[in-house]
Jmol script that loads the backbone (N, CA, C; Angstrom):
load data "model"
ATOM      1  N   MET A   1     169.986 134.216  81.683  1.00  0.00           N
ATOM      2  CA  MET A   1     170.492 133.874  83.001  1.00  0.00           C
ATOM      3  C   MET A   1     170.166 134.964  84.023  1.00  0.00           C
ATOM      4  N   LYS A   2     170.235 136.217  83.573  1.00  0.00           N
ATOM      5  CA  LYS A   2     169.950 137.329  84.468  1.00  0.00           C
ATOM      6  C   LYS A   2     168.500 137.274  84.952  1.00  0.00           C
ATOM      7  N   LYS A   3     167.581 136.880  84.060  1.00  0.00           N
ATOM      8  CA  LYS A   3     166.170 136.771  84.436  1.00  0.00           C
ATOM      9  C   LYS A   3     165.968 135.675  85.481  1.00  0.00           C
ATOM     10  N   ILE A   4     166.690 134.595  85.337  1.00  0.00           N
ATOM     11  CA  ILE A   4     166.580 133.483  86.291  1.00  0.00           C
ATOM     12  C   ILE A   4     167.064 133.917  87.663  1.00  0.00           C
ATOM     13  N   LEU A   5     168.205 134.594  87.725  1.00  0.00           N
ATOM     14  CA  LEU A   5     168.729 135.066  89.003  1.00  0.00           C
ATOM     15  C   LEU A   5     167.797 136.087  89.644  1.00  0.00           C
ATOM     16  N   THR A   6     167.202 136.937  88.834  1.00  0.00           N
ATOM     17  CA  THR A   6     166.244 137.916  89.353  1.00  0.00           C
ATOM     18  C   THR A   6     165.019 137.219  89.927  1.00  0.00           C
ATOM     19  N   ALA A   7     164.542 136.194  89.242  1.00  0.00           N
ATOM     20  CA  ALA A   7     163.382 135.430  89.716  1.00  0.00           C
ATOM     21  C   ALA A   7     163.696 134.708  91.013  1.00  0.00           C
ATOM     22  N   VAL A   8     164.877 134.119  91.107  1.00  0.00           N
ATOM     23  CA  VAL A   8     165.286 133.424  92.333  1.00  0.00           C
ATOM     24  C   VAL A   8     165.381 134.413  93.490  1.00  0.00           C
ATOM     25  N   ALA A   9     165.974 135.564  93.258  1.00  0.00           N
ATOM     26  CA  ALA A   9     166.085 136.591  94.301  1.00  0.00           C
ATOM     27  C   ALA A   9     164.702 137.054  94.748  1.00  0.00           C
ATOM     28  N   ALA A  10     163.791 137.218  93.804  1.00  0.00           N
ATOM     29  CA  ALA A  10     162.425 137.644  94.147  1.00  0.00           C
ATOM     30  C   ALA A  10     161.720 136.591  94.984  1.00  0.00           C
ATOM     31  N   LEU A  11     161.889 135.321  94.638  1.00  0.00           N
ATOM     32  CA  LEU A  11     161.273 134.242  95.423  1.00  0.00           C
ATOM     33  C   LEU A  11     161.807 134.219  96.849  1.00  0.00           C
ATOM     34  N   ILE A  12     163.098 134.409  97.000  1.00  0.00           N
ATOM     35  CA  ILE A  12     163.700 134.425  98.336  1.00  0.00           C
ATOM     36  C   ILE A  12     163.142 135.584  99.147  1.00  0.00           C
ATOM     37  N   LEU A  13     163.059 136.755  98.540  1.00  0.00           N
ATOM     38  CA  LEU A  13     162.548 137.925  99.258  1.00  0.00           C
ATOM     39  C   LEU A  13     161.080 137.764  99.623  1.00  0.00           C
ATOM     40  N   LEU A  14     160.296 137.135  98.757  1.00  0.00           N
ATOM     41  CA  LEU A  14     158.882 136.934  99.048  1.00  0.00           C
ATOM     42  C   LEU A  14     158.673 136.006 100.242  1.00  0.00           C
ATOM     43  N   GLN A  15     159.600 135.073 100.436  1.00  0.00           N
ATOM     44  CA  GLN A  15     159.474 134.123 101.524  1.00  0.00           C
ATOM     45  C   GLN A  15     160.274 134.532 102.751  1.00  0.00           C
ATOM     46  N   ALA A  16     160.897 135.681 102.737  1.00  0.00           N
ATOM     47  CA  ALA A  16     161.886 136.038 103.747  1.00  0.00           C
ATOM     48  C   ALA A  16     161.372 136.228 105.171  1.00  0.00           C
ATOM     49  N   CYS A  17     160.405 137.073 105.400  1.00  0.00           N
ATOM     50  CA  CYS A  17     160.029 137.413 106.774  1.00  0.00           C
ATOM     51  C   CYS A  17     158.523 137.410 106.956  1.00  0.00           C
ATOM     52  N   GLY A  18     158.140 137.257 108.207  1.00  0.00           N
ATOM     53  CA  GLY A  18     156.723 137.336 108.514  1.00  0.00           C
ATOM     54  C   GLY A  18     156.505 137.436 110.002  1.00  0.00           C
ATOM     55  N   SER A  19     155.476 138.139 110.360  1.00  0.00           N
ATOM     56  CA  SER A  19     155.111 138.211 111.771  1.00  0.00           C
ATOM     57  C   SER A  19     153.600 138.163 111.852  1.00  0.00           C
ATOM     58  N   VAL A  20     153.128 137.623 112.963  1.00  0.00           N
ATOM     59  CA  VAL A  20     151.695 137.494 113.153  1.00  0.00           C
ATOM     60  C   VAL A  20     151.393 137.594 114.642  1.00  0.00           C
ATOM     61  N   GLY A  21     150.265 138.178 114.946  1.00  0.00           N
ATOM     62  CA  GLY A  21     149.871 138.270 116.346  1.00  0.00           C
ATOM     63  C   GLY A  21     149.720 139.703 116.809  1.00  0.00           C
ATOM     64  N   ASN A  22     149.757 139.848 118.096  1.00  0.00           N
ATOM     65  CA  ASN A  22     149.540 141.136 118.734  1.00  0.00           C
ATOM     66  C   ASN A  22     150.853 141.919 118.781  1.00  0.00           C
ATOM     67  N   VAL A  23     150.944 142.989 117.986  1.00  0.00           N
ATOM     68  CA  VAL A  23     152.188 143.762 117.866  1.00  0.00           C
ATOM     69  C   VAL A  23     152.632 144.379 119.190  1.00  0.00           C
ATOM     70  N   SER A  24     151.709 144.592 120.109  1.00  0.00           N
ATOM     71  CA  SER A  24     152.098 145.160 121.399  1.00  0.00           C
ATOM     72  C   SER A  24     153.009 144.208 122.172  1.00  0.00           C
ATOM     73  N   MET A  25     153.047 142.937 121.768  1.00  0.00           N
ATOM     74  CA  MET A  25     153.905 141.941 122.425  1.00  0.00           C
ATOM     75  C   MET A  25     155.301 141.871 121.790  1.00  0.00           C
ATOM     76  N   LYS A  26     155.510 142.575 120.703  1.00  0.00           N
ATOM     77  CA  LYS A  26     156.745 142.456 119.918  1.00  0.00           C
ATOM     78  C   LYS A  26     158.025 142.580 120.751  1.00  0.00           C
ATOM     79  N   GLU A  27     158.089 143.536 121.642  1.00  0.00           N
ATOM     80  CA  GLU A  27     159.302 143.778 122.426  1.00  0.00           C
ATOM     81  C   GLU A  27     159.160 143.359 123.893  1.00  0.00           C
ATOM     82  N   GLN A  28     158.055 142.710 124.244  1.00  0.00           N
ATOM     83  CA  GLN A  28     157.798 142.393 125.649  1.00  0.00           C
ATOM     84  C   GLN A  28     158.623 141.202 126.143  1.00  0.00           C
ATOM     85  N   SER A  29     158.937 141.242 127.430  1.00  0.00           N
ATOM     86  CA  SER A  29     159.620 140.143 128.109  1.00  0.00           C
ATOM     87  C   SER A  29     159.160 140.151 129.566  1.00  0.00           C
ATOM     88  N   GLU A  30     159.657 139.234 130.340  1.00  0.00           N
ATOM     89  CA  GLU A  30     159.293 139.150 131.765  1.00  0.00           C
ATOM     90  C   GLU A  30     159.520 140.479 132.481  1.00  0.00           C
ATOM     91  N   SER A  31     160.591 141.171 132.122  1.00  0.00           N
ATOM     92  CA  SER A  31     160.929 142.411 132.832  1.00  0.00           C
ATOM     93  C   SER A  31     160.155 143.645 132.352  1.00  0.00           C
ATOM     94  N   THR A  32     159.490 143.550 131.189  1.00  0.00           N
ATOM     95  CA  THR A  32     158.806 144.734 130.663  1.00  0.00           C
ATOM     96  C   THR A  32     157.282 144.675 130.784  1.00  0.00           C
ATOM     97  N   ILE A  33     156.719 143.535 131.124  1.00  0.00           N
ATOM     98  CA  ILE A  33     155.259 143.380 131.174  1.00  0.00           C
ATOM     99  C   ILE A  33     154.638 144.290 132.223  1.00  0.00           C
ATOM    100  N   ASN A  34     155.182 144.333 133.418  1.00  0.00           N
ATOM    101  CA  ASN A  34     154.766 145.274 134.459  1.00  0.00           C
ATOM    102  C   ASN A  34     153.287 145.189 134.843  1.00  0.00           C
ATOM    103  N   LEU A  35     152.826 143.978 135.190  1.00  0.00           N
ATOM    104  CA  LEU A  35     151.477 143.790 135.729  1.00  0.00           C
ATOM    105  C   LEU A  35     151.613 143.532 137.224  1.00  0.00           C
ATOM    106  N   THR A  36     150.666 144.026 138.010  1.00  0.00           N
ATOM    107  CA  THR A  36     150.705 143.827 139.455  1.00  0.00           C
ATOM    108  C   THR A  36     149.549 142.923 139.865  1.00  0.00           C
ATOM    109  N   LYS A  37     149.896 141.774 140.426  1.00  0.00           N
ATOM    110  CA  LYS A  37     148.880 140.819 140.870  1.00  0.00           C
ATOM    111  C   LYS A  37     148.011 141.477 141.941  1.00  0.00           C
ATOM    112  N   GLY A  38     146.682 141.325 141.797  1.00  0.00           N
ATOM    113  CA  GLY A  38     145.747 141.887 142.759  1.00  0.00           C
ATOM    114  C   GLY A  38     145.460 143.366 142.567  1.00  0.00           C
ATOM    115  N   LYS A  39     146.130 144.004 141.614  1.00  0.00           N
ATOM    116  CA  LYS A  39     145.944 145.449 141.427  1.00  0.00           C
ATOM    117  C   LYS A  39     145.579 145.825 139.983  1.00  0.00           C
ATOM    118  N   THR A  40     146.339 145.312 139.004  1.00  0.00           N
ATOM    119  CA  THR A  40     146.084 145.662 137.605  1.00  0.00           C
ATOM    120  C   THR A  40     144.735 145.082 137.179  1.00  0.00           C
ATOM    121  N   THR A  41     143.902 145.920 136.579  1.00  0.00           N
ATOM    122  CA  THR A  41     142.563 145.480 136.175  1.00  0.00           C
ATOM    123  C   THR A  41     142.557 144.932 134.744  1.00  0.00           C
ATOM    124  N   LYS A  42     141.481 144.239 134.433  1.00  0.00           N
ATOM    125  CA  LYS A  42     141.304 143.713 133.076  1.00  0.00           C
ATOM    126  C   LYS A  42     141.291 144.860 132.074  1.00  0.00           C
ATOM    127  N   GLN A  43     140.642 145.958 132.417  1.00  0.00           N
ATOM    128  CA  GLN A  43     140.580 147.122 131.536  1.00  0.00           C
ATOM    129  C   GLN A  43     141.994 147.672 131.259  1.00  0.00           C
ATOM    130  N   GLU A  44     142.831 147.735 132.277  1.00  0.00           N
ATOM    131  CA  GLU A  44     144.207 148.214 132.092  1.00  0.00           C
ATOM    132  C   GLU A  44     145.007 147.272 131.198  1.00  0.00           C
ATOM    133  N   VAL A  45     144.783 145.976 131.338  1.00  0.00           N
ATOM    134  CA  VAL A  45     145.465 144.993 130.479  1.00  0.00           C
ATOM    135  C   VAL A  45     145.048 145.201 129.026  1.00  0.00           C
ATOM    136  N   VAL A  46     143.753 145.370 128.793  1.00  0.00           N
ATOM    137  CA  VAL A  46     143.254 145.594 127.434  1.00  0.00           C
ATOM    138  C   VAL A  46     143.776 146.916 126.872  1.00  0.00           C
ATOM    139  N   GLU A  47     143.831 147.955 127.690  1.00  0.00           N
ATOM    140  CA  GLU A  47     144.369 149.238 127.227  1.00  0.00           C
ATOM    141  C   GLU A  47     145.843 149.112 126.840  1.00  0.00           C
ATOM    142  N   ARG A  48     146.586 148.311 127.578  1.00  0.00           N
ATOM    143  CA  ARG A  48     148.020 148.166 127.341  1.00  0.00           C
ATOM    144  C   ARG A  48     148.340 147.226 126.185  1.00  0.00           C
ATOM    145  N   PHE A  49     147.600 146.104 126.083  1.00  0.00           N
ATOM    146  CA  PHE A  49     147.941 145.072 125.102  1.00  0.00           C
ATOM    147  C   PHE A  49     146.882 144.857 124.025  1.00  0.00           C
ATOM    148  N   GLY A  50     145.732 145.505 124.139  1.00  0.00           N
ATOM    149  CA  GLY A  50     144.687 145.344 123.135  1.00  0.00           C
ATOM    150  C   GLY A  50     143.819 144.121 123.410  1.00  0.00           C
ATOM    151  N   VAL A  51     143.062 143.756 122.403  1.00  0.00           N
ATOM    152  CA  VAL A  51     142.169 142.608 122.499  1.00  0.00           C
ATOM    153  C   VAL A  51     143.013 141.331 122.458  1.00  0.00           C
ATOM    154  N   PRO A  52     142.751 140.382 123.363  1.00  0.00           N
ATOM    155  CA  PRO A  52     143.560 139.157 123.380  1.00  0.00           C
ATOM    156  C   PRO A  52     143.297 138.269 122.169  1.00  0.00           C
ATOM    157  N   LEU A  53     144.281 137.459 121.820  1.00  0.00           N
ATOM    158  CA  LEU A  53     144.127 136.497 120.736  1.00  0.00           C
ATOM    159  C   LEU A  53     143.120 135.421 121.122  1.00  0.00           C
ATOM    160  N   ASN A  54     143.162 135.040 122.392  1.00  0.00           N
ATOM    161  CA  ASN A  54     142.291 133.982 122.870  1.00  0.00           C
ATOM    162  C   ASN A  54     141.766 134.349 124.258  1.00  0.00           C
ATOM    163  N   THR A  55     140.496 134.038 124.500  1.00  0.00           N
ATOM    164  CA  THR A  55     139.890 134.208 125.810  1.00  0.00           C
ATOM    165  C   THR A  55     139.308 132.869 126.226  1.00  0.00           C
ATOM    166  N   SER A  56     139.620 132.444 127.442  1.00  0.00           N
ATOM    167  CA  SER A  56     139.060 131.194 127.950  1.00  0.00           C
ATOM    168  C   SER A  56     138.700 131.382 129.416  1.00  0.00           C
ATOM    169  N   PHE A  57     138.193 130.326 130.027  1.00  0.00           N
ATOM    170  CA  PHE A  57     137.744 130.401 131.409  1.00  0.00           C
ATOM    171  C   PHE A  57     138.242 129.191 132.190  1.00  0.00           C
ATOM    172  N   THR A  58     138.487 129.386 133.481  1.00  0.00           N
ATOM    173  CA  THR A  58     138.813 128.276 134.365  1.00  0.00           C
ATOM    174  C   THR A  58     137.505 127.591 134.765  1.00  0.00           C
ATOM    175  N   GLU A  59     137.605 126.458 135.455  1.00  0.00           N
ATOM    176  CA  GLU A  59     136.398 125.778 135.933  1.00  0.00           C
ATOM    177  C   GLU A  59     135.605 126.665 136.886  1.00  0.00           C
ATOM    178  N   ALA A  60     136.301 127.527 137.624  1.00  0.00           N
ATOM    179  CA  ALA A  60     135.641 128.433 138.564  1.00  0.00           C
ATOM    180  C   ALA A  60     135.028 129.650 137.866  1.00  0.00           C
ATOM    181  N   GLY A  61     135.254 129.784 136.565  1.00  0.00           N
ATOM    182  CA  GLY A  61     134.673 130.891 135.810  1.00  0.00           C
ATOM    183  C   GLY A  61     135.569 132.110 135.671  1.00  0.00           C
ATOM    184  N   ASN A  62     136.818 132.032 136.138  1.00  0.00           N
ATOM    185  CA  ASN A  62     137.751 133.157 135.989  1.00  0.00           C
ATOM    186  C   ASN A  62     138.242 133.240 134.543  1.00  0.00           C
ATOM    187  N   LYS A  63     138.382 134.464 134.047  1.00  0.00           N
ATOM    188  CA  LYS A  63     138.814 134.681 132.665  1.00  0.00           C
ATOM    189  C   LYS A  63     140.315 134.505 132.525  1.00  0.00           C
ATOM    190  N   ILE A  64     140.703 134.011 131.343  1.00  0.00           N
ATOM    191  CA  ILE A  64     142.113 133.886 130.977  1.00  0.00           C
ATOM    192  C   ILE A  64     142.277 134.548 129.615  1.00  0.00           C
ATOM    193  N   TYR A  65     143.160 135.531 129.532  1.00  0.00           N
ATOM    194  CA  TYR A  65     143.473 136.200 128.274  1.00  0.00           C
ATOM    195  C   TYR A  65     144.847 135.730 127.810  1.00  0.00           C
ATOM    196  N   THR A  66     144.960 135.455 126.517  1.00  0.00           N
ATOM    197  CA  THR A  66     146.237 135.046 125.931  1.00  0.00           C
ATOM    198  C   THR A  66     146.609 135.994 124.797  1.00  0.00           C
ATOM    199  N   TYR A  67     147.824 136.521 124.875  1.00  0.00           N
ATOM    200  CA  TYR A  67     148.383 137.401 123.855  1.00  0.00           C
ATOM    201  C   TYR A  67     149.606 136.711 123.258  1.00  0.00           C
ATOM    202  N   VAL A  68     149.698 136.709 121.920  1.00  0.00           N
ATOM    203  CA  VAL A  68     150.804 136.024 121.241  1.00  0.00           C
ATOM    204  C   VAL A  68     151.334 136.899 120.115  1.00  0.00           C
ATOM    205  N   TYR A  69     152.659 136.862 119.949  1.00  0.00           N
ATOM    206  CA  TYR A  69     153.300 137.512 118.803  1.00  0.00           C
ATOM    207  C   TYR A  69     154.396 136.594 118.286  1.00  0.00           C
ATOM    208  N   ASP A  70     154.296 136.200 117.014  1.00  0.00           N
ATOM    209  CA  ASP A  70     155.310 135.375 116.366  1.00  0.00           C
ATOM    210  C   ASP A  70     156.074 136.225 115.364  1.00  0.00           C
ATOM    211  N   ASP A  71     157.381 136.176 115.451  1.00  0.00           N
ATOM    212  CA  ASP A  71     158.245 136.887 114.519  1.00  0.00           C
ATOM    213  C   ASP A  71     159.190 135.858 113.925  1.00  0.00           C
ATOM    214  N   ALA A  72     159.044 135.588 112.631  1.00  0.00           N
ATOM    215  CA  ALA A  72     159.822 134.511 112.020  1.00  0.00           C
ATOM    216  C   ALA A  72     160.375 134.930 110.670  1.00  0.00           C
ATOM    217  N   SER A  73     161.366 134.200 110.236  1.00  0.00           N
ATOM    218  CA  SER A  73     161.996 134.465 108.951  1.00  0.00           C
ATOM    219  C   SER A  73     162.208 133.155 108.203  1.00  0.00           C
ATOM    220  N   ALA A  74     161.894 133.173 106.925  1.00  0.00           N
ATOM    221  CA  ALA A  74     162.153 132.020 106.070  1.00  0.00           C
ATOM    222  C   ALA A  74     163.481 132.197 105.344  1.00  0.00           C
ATOM    223  N   PHE A  75     164.209 133.237 105.689  1.00  0.00           N
ATOM    224  CA  PHE A  75     165.520 133.463 105.070  1.00  0.00           C
ATOM    225  C   PHE A  75     166.540 132.580 105.789  1.00  0.00           C
ATOM    226  N   THR A  76     166.400 131.275 105.566  1.00  0.00           N
ATOM    227  CA  THR A  76     167.270 130.277 106.189  1.00  0.00           C
ATOM    228  C   THR A  76     168.084 129.576 105.112  1.00  0.00           C
ATOM    229  N   VAL A  77     169.098 128.857 105.520  1.00  0.00           N
ATOM    230  CA  VAL A  77     169.942 128.119 104.575  1.00  0.00           C
ATOM    231  C   VAL A  77     169.092 127.153 103.757  1.00  0.00           C
ATOM    232  N   GLU A  78     168.170 126.453 104.439  1.00  0.00           N
ATOM    233  CA  GLU A  78     167.340 125.460 103.753  1.00  0.00           C
ATOM    234  C   GLU A  78     166.460 126.115 102.681  1.00  0.00           C
ATOM    235  N   THR A  79     165.835 127.233 103.015  1.00  0.00           N
ATOM    236  CA  THR A  79     164.952 127.905 102.061  1.00  0.00           C
ATOM    237  C   THR A  79     165.736 128.478 100.894  1.00  0.00           C
ATOM    238  N   VAL A  80     166.854 129.111 101.178  1.00  0.00           N
ATOM    239  CA  VAL A  80     167.675 129.684 100.102  1.00  0.00           C
ATOM    240  C   VAL A  80     168.134 128.582  99.156  1.00  0.00           C
ATOM    241  N   ALA A  81     168.593 127.457  99.706  1.00  0.00           N
ATOM    242  CA  ALA A  81     169.034 126.340  98.865  1.00  0.00           C
ATOM    243  C   ALA A  81     167.873 125.785  98.051  1.00  0.00           C
ATOM    244  N   SER A  82     166.719 125.647  98.679  1.00  0.00           N
ATOM    245  CA  SER A  82     165.544 125.129  97.979  1.00  0.00           C
ATOM    246  C   SER A  82     165.139 126.027  96.813  1.00  0.00           C
ATOM    247  N   VAL A  83     165.122 127.335  97.066  1.00  0.00           N
ATOM    248  CA  VAL A  83     164.735 128.275  96.016  1.00  0.00           C
ATOM    249  C   VAL A  83     165.781 128.306  94.913  1.00  0.00           C
ATOM    250  N   ALA A  84     167.047 128.325  95.291  1.00  0.00           N
ATOM    251  CA  ALA A  84     168.124 128.409  94.296  1.00  0.00           C
ATOM    252  C   ALA A  84     168.249 127.140  93.463  1.00  0.00           C
ATOM    253  N   LEU A  85     168.036 125.981  94.090  1.00  0.00           N
ATOM    254  CA  LEU A  85     168.262 124.713  93.379  1.00  0.00           C
ATOM    255  C   LEU A  85     167.003 124.086  92.795  1.00  0.00           C
ATOM    256  N   THR A  86     165.852 124.347  93.418  1.00  0.00           N
ATOM    257  CA  THR A  86     164.633 123.672  92.949  1.00  0.00           C
ATOM    258  C   THR A  86     163.469 124.635  92.739  1.00  0.00           C
ATOM    259  N   TRP A  87     163.741 125.942  92.678  1.00  0.00           N
ATOM    260  CA  TRP A  87     162.702 126.960  92.535  1.00  0.00           C
ATOM    261  C   TRP A  87     161.706 126.886  93.689  1.00  0.00           C
ATOM    262  N   GLY A  88     162.162 126.397  94.829  1.00  0.00           N
ATOM    263  CA  GLY A  88     161.318 126.322  96.011  1.00  0.00           C
ATOM    264  C   GLY A  88     160.479 125.063  96.106  1.00  0.00           C
ATOM    265  N   LEU A  89     160.600 124.175  95.125  1.00  0.00           N
ATOM    266  CA  LEU A  89     159.780 122.967  95.116  1.00  0.00           C
ATOM    267  C   LEU A  89     160.154 121.978  96.217  1.00  0.00           C
ATOM    268  N   ALA A  90     161.355 122.102  96.771  1.00  0.00           N
ATOM    269  CA  ALA A  90     161.776 121.201  97.858  1.00  0.00           C
ATOM    270  C   ALA A  90     161.178 121.632  99.192  1.00  0.00           C
ATOM    271  N   GLY A  91     160.633 122.835  99.244  1.00  0.00           N
ATOM    272  CA  GLY A  91     160.012 123.317 100.471  1.00  0.00           C
ATOM    273  C   GLY A  91     160.750 124.503 101.053  1.00  0.00           C
ATOM    274  N   SER A  92     160.403 124.833 102.277  1.00  0.00           N
ATOM    275  CA  SER A  92     161.046 125.957 102.954  1.00  0.00           C
ATOM    276  C   SER A  92     161.113 125.692 104.449  1.00  0.00           C
ATOM    277  N   LYS A  93     161.990 126.404 105.105  1.00  0.00           N
ATOM    278  CA  LYS A  93     162.176 126.299 106.558  1.00  0.00           C
ATOM    279  C   LYS A  93     162.072 127.691 107.142  1.00  0.00           C
ATOM    280  N   THR A  94     161.289 127.826 108.214  1.00  0.00           N
ATOM    281  CA  THR A  94     161.114 129.109 108.887  1.00  0.00           C
ATOM    282  C   THR A  94     161.546 128.975 110.338  1.00  0.00           C
ATOM    283  N   ARG A  95     162.285 129.951 110.819  1.00  0.00           N
ATOM    284  CA  ARG A  95     162.708 129.977 112.222  1.00  0.00           C
ATOM    285  C   ARG A  95     162.427 131.352 112.797  1.00  0.00           C
ATOM    286  N   GLY A  96     162.130 131.379 114.094  1.00  0.00           N
ATOM    287  CA  GLY A  96     161.872 132.663 114.719  1.00  0.00           C
ATOM    288  C   GLY A  96     161.630 132.546 116.203  1.00  0.00           C
ATOM    289  N   GLU A  97     160.816 133.473 116.696  1.00  0.00           N
ATOM    290  CA  GLU A  97     160.599 133.585 118.133  1.00  0.00           C
ATOM    291  C   GLU A  97     159.125 133.885 118.418  1.00  0.00           C
ATOM    292  N   ARG A  98     158.595 133.280 119.462  1.00  0.00           N
ATOM    293  CA  ARG A  98     157.222 133.540 119.914  1.00  0.00           C
ATOM    294  C   ARG A  98     157.273 134.196 121.281  1.00  0.00           C
ATOM    295  N   ARG A  99     156.490 135.268 121.428  1.00  0.00           N
ATOM    296  CA  ARG A  99     156.324 135.933 122.725  1.00  0.00           C
ATOM    297  C   ARG A  99     154.865 135.747 123.119  1.00  0.00           C
ATOM    298  N   GLU A 100     154.672 135.245 124.333  1.00  0.00           N
ATOM    299  CA  GLU A 100     153.320 134.933 124.771  1.00  0.00           C
ATOM    300  C   GLU A 100     153.078 135.425 126.192  1.00  0.00           C
ATOM    301  N   LEU A 101     151.916 136.013 126.398  1.00  0.00           N
ATOM    302  CA  LEU A 101     151.482 136.470 127.709  1.00  0.00           C
ATOM    303  C   LEU A 101     150.136 135.822 128.001  1.00  0.00           C
ATOM    304  N   VAL A 102     150.050 135.132 129.143  1.00  0.00           N
ATOM    305  CA  VAL A 102     148.791 134.534 129.591  1.00  0.00           C
ATOM    306  C   VAL A 102     148.443 135.186 130.924  1.00  0.00           C
ATOM    307  N   VAL A 103     147.238 135.771 130.989  1.00  0.00           N
ATOM    308  CA  VAL A 103     146.809 136.492 132.186  1.00  0.00           C
ATOM    309  C   VAL A 103     145.557 135.830 132.755  1.00  0.00           C
ATOM    310  N   LEU A 104     145.617 135.481 134.036  1.00  0.00           N
ATOM    311  CA  LEU A 104     144.470 134.930 134.749  1.00  0.00           C
ATOM    312  C   LEU A 104     143.890 136.027 135.629  1.00  0.00           C
ATOM    313  N   PHE A 105     142.579 136.280 135.487  1.00  0.00           N
ATOM    314  CA  PHE A 105     141.902 137.301 136.275  1.00  0.00           C
ATOM    315  C   PHE A 105     141.095 136.639 137.391  1.00  0.00           C
ATOM    316  N   ASP A 106     140.942 137.343 138.501  1.00  0.00           N
ATOM    317  CA  ASP A 106     140.106 136.828 139.594  1.00  0.00           C
ATOM    318  C   ASP A 106     138.655 137.243 139.360  1.00  0.00           C
ATOM    319  N   GLY A 107     137.791 136.969 140.316  1.00  0.00           N
ATOM    320  CA  GLY A 107     136.374 137.293 140.194  1.00  0.00           C
ATOM    321  C   GLY A 107     136.078 138.773 140.103  1.00  0.00           C
ATOM    322  N   ASN A 108     137.019 139.620 140.513  1.00  0.00           N
ATOM    323  CA  ASN A 108     136.851 141.074 140.450  1.00  0.00           C
ATOM    324  C   ASN A 108     137.492 141.687 139.205  1.00  0.00           C
ATOM    325  N   ASP A 109     137.880 140.845 138.257  1.00  0.00           N
ATOM    326  CA  ASP A 109     138.547 141.275 137.022  1.00  0.00           C
ATOM    327  C   ASP A 109     139.861 142.007 137.270  1.00  0.00           C
ATOM    328  N   THR A 110     140.600 141.557 138.273  1.00  0.00           N
ATOM    329  CA  THR A 110     141.967 142.045 138.461  1.00  0.00           C
ATOM    330  C   THR A 110     142.913 140.872 138.229  1.00  0.00           C
ATOM    331  N   VAL A 111     144.172 141.175 137.912  1.00  0.00           N
ATOM    332  CA  VAL A 111     145.145 140.139 137.601  1.00  0.00           C
ATOM    333  C   VAL A 111     145.403 139.274 138.839  1.00  0.00           C
ATOM    334  N   LYS A 112     145.126 137.989 138.699  1.00  0.00           N
ATOM    335  CA  LYS A 112     145.400 137.035 139.778  1.00  0.00           C
ATOM    336  C   LYS A 112     146.797 136.449 139.602  1.00  0.00           C
ATOM    337  N   ASN A 113     147.124 136.147 138.337  1.00  0.00           N
ATOM    338  CA  ASN A 113     148.439 135.604 138.019  1.00  0.00           C
ATOM    339  C   ASN A 113     148.688 135.802 136.524  1.00  0.00           C
ATOM    340  N   TYR A 114     149.932 135.724 136.131  1.00  0.00           N
ATOM    341  CA  TYR A 114     150.258 135.824 134.711  1.00  0.00           C
ATOM    342  C   TYR A 114     151.571 135.123 134.430  1.00  0.00           C
ATOM    343  N   ASN A 115     151.773 134.804 133.160  1.00  0.00           N
ATOM    344  CA  ASN A 115     153.008 134.153 132.737  1.00  0.00           C
ATOM    345  C   ASN A 115     153.455 134.757 131.411  1.00  0.00           C
ATOM    346  N   VAL A 116     154.738 135.021 131.315  1.00  0.00           N
ATOM    347  CA  VAL A 116     155.334 135.535 130.085  1.00  0.00           C
ATOM    348  C   VAL A 116     156.348 134.509 129.608  1.00  0.00           C
ATOM    349  N   SER A 117     156.293 134.179 128.323  1.00  0.00           N
ATOM    350  CA  SER A 117     157.300 133.265 127.790  1.00  0.00           C
ATOM    351  C   SER A 117     157.809 133.763 126.446  1.00  0.00           C
ATOM    352  N   VAL A 118     159.085 133.531 126.218  1.00  0.00           N
ATOM    353  CA  VAL A 118     159.723 133.818 124.946  1.00  0.00           C
ATOM    354  C   VAL A 118     160.374 132.515 124.526  1.00  0.00           C
ATOM    355  N   SER A 119     159.942 131.982 123.377  1.00  0.00           N
ATOM    356  CA  SER A 119     160.451 130.682 122.958  1.00  0.00           C
ATOM    357  C   SER A 119     160.768 130.676 121.470  1.00  0.00           C
ATOM    358  N   LYS A 120     161.627 129.769 121.087  1.00  0.00           N
ATOM    359  CA  LYS A 120     162.003 129.604 119.689  1.00  0.00           C
ATOM    360  C   LYS A 120     160.902 128.834 118.976  1.00  0.00           C
ATOM    361  N   ILE A 121     160.617 129.217 117.732  1.00  0.00           N
ATOM    362  CA  ILE A 121     159.656 128.484 116.920  1.00  0.00           C
ATOM    363  C   ILE A 121     160.319 128.078 115.611  1.00  0.00           C
ATOM    364  N   GLU A 122     159.824 127.006 115.032  1.00  0.00           N
ATOM    365  CA  GLU A 122     160.378 126.498 113.784  1.00  0.00           C
ATOM    366  C   GLU A 122     159.269 125.787 113.022  1.00  0.00           C
ATOM    367  N   ALA A 123     159.214 126.006 111.728  1.00  0.00           N
ATOM    368  CA  ALA A 123     158.227 125.345 110.886  1.00  0.00           C
ATOM    369  C   ALA A 123     158.870 125.052 109.531  1.00  0.00           C
ATOM    370  N   GLY A 124     158.335 124.078 108.854  1.00  0.00           N
ATOM    371  CA  GLY A 124     158.867 123.748 107.544  1.00  0.00           C
ATOM    372  C   GLY A 124     157.805 123.132 106.656  1.00  0.00           C
ATOM    373  N   THR A 125     158.101 123.127 105.362  1.00  0.00           N
ATOM    374  CA  THR A 125     157.218 122.495 104.401  1.00  0.00           C
ATOM    375  C   THR A 125     158.005 121.494 103.580  1.00  0.00           C
ATOM    376  N   MET A 126     157.285 120.593 102.971  1.00  0.00           N
ATOM    377  CA  MET A 126     157.859 119.591 102.080  1.00  0.00           C
ATOM    378  C   MET A 126     159.004 118.818 102.768  1.00  0.00           C
ATOM    379  N   LEU A 127     160.227 118.927 102.252  1.00  0.00           N
ATOM    380  CA  LEU A 127     161.357 118.178 102.796  1.00  0.00           C
ATOM    381  C   LEU A 127     161.835 118.685 104.160  1.00  0.00           C
ATOM    382  N   PHE A 128     161.420 119.874 104.555  1.00  0.00           N
ATOM    383  CA  PHE A 128     161.942 120.501 105.775  1.00  0.00           C
ATOM    384  C   PHE A 128     160.951 120.483 106.933  1.00  0.00           C
ATOM    385  N   LYS A 129     160.027 119.530 106.928  1.00  0.00           N
ATOM    386  CA  LYS A 129     159.055 119.427 108.032  1.00  0.00           C
ATOM    387  C   LYS A 129     159.725 119.022 109.311  1.00  0.00           C
TER     388      LYS A 129
END
end "model"
wireframe off; spacefill off
backbone 0.3
color backbone group
């Protein structure tokens, strides 16, 4: 019985936490981003936040940089119950938070506009989709 409980605890810990994305976004919010429209350059954005996760362009050819950081945990009631009762075969549920920064640059590679969002994220497998 002790081996079974140890195995269940190990499975829970293995599925417990995870983060993905640009770590420089981990603690960022609307009040901490500190970009100045028309003044902050693309180089300064890259120095502050690193290489963007995604780069795209507007129809006019202006660059858009996207930075994302997801911080989530599978240590939820659903996952614990699944692991304890079915060895995880029923699936798992993950909940957390996404921080995202989207920066639009003008033709001179300075910040034209930007948006910061912090939102809840949720994912599941098997029975918890």
